[in-house]
C-alpha positions as CSV (number, residue, x, y, z in Angstrom):
1,M,3.7,-9.9,14.1
2,S,0.7,-12.1,13.3
3,D,-0.4,-13.0,9.8
4,I,-3.6,-11.0,10.3
5,E,-1.6,-7.8,11.2
6,R,0.6,-8.4,8.1
7,R,-2.3,-8.8,5.9
8,D,-4.0,-5.7,7.4
9,D,-0.8,-3.6,6.8
10,L,-0.6,-4.8,3.3
11,L,-4.3,-4.0,2.6
12,I,-3.7,-0.6,4.1
13,A,-0.7,-0.1,1.7
14,V,-3.0,-1.0,-1.2
15,A,-5.7,1.5,-0.1
16,L,-3.1,4.2,0.3
17,T,-1.6,3.5,-3.1
18,R,-5.1,3.6,-4.6
19,F,-5.7,7.0,-2.8
20,H,-2.4,8.2,-4.3
21,Q,-3.5,7.3,-7.8
22,D,-7.0,8.7,-7.5
23,F,-6.2,12.0,-5.9
24,A,-2.9,12.9,-7.5
25,E,-4.5,15.8,-9.5
26,V,-6.9,16.9,-6.8
27,D,-4.4,17.2,-4.0
28,P,-0.9,16.4,-5.0
29,E,0.6,17.0,-1.5
30,L,-1.9,14.7,0.2
31,S,-1.5,12.2,-2.6
32,E,2.2,12.2,-2.1
33,Q,1.9,11.7,1.7
34,A,-0.4,8.7,1.1
35,W,2.2,7.2,-1.3
36,Q,4.9,7.7,1.3
37,L,2.9,6.0,4.0
38,A,2.2,3.1,1.7
39,A,5.9,2.8,0.7
40,D,6.9,2.8,4.4
41,R,4.6,-0.1,5.0
42,L,6.0,-2.0,2.1
43,L,9.6,-1.4,3.3
44,D,8.6,-2.8,6.7
45,Y,7.9,-6.1,4.9
46,D,10.6,-5.8,2.2
47,L,8.0,-5.9,-0.5
48,G,7.5,-4.0,-3.7
49,P,4.1,-2.9,-5.0
50,E,4.0,-5.6,-7.6
51,E,4.6,-8.3,-4.9
52,I,1.4,-7.3,-2.9
53,V,-0.9,-9.1,-5.3
54,D,1.0,-12.4,-4.8
55,E,1.3,-11.9,-1.1
56,L,-2.4,-11.2,-0.6
57,G,-3.6,-13.8,-3.1
58,I,-5.4,-11.3,-5.1
59,G,-6.8,-12.5,-8.3
60,S,-6.0,-16.2,-7.6
């Protein structure tokens, strides 16, 4: 897998996590599905949510 594909997957995981946070009260079921998809992507790369910031170089 290329670095670009890895970065894209991690950005998608960030977006899904944000969706999960923003829509938890509006549609809990859809929110939970978004979180599961994000978690699946993170497992593919053996990363936790807190490690994405370092991996993507966000805030540095």
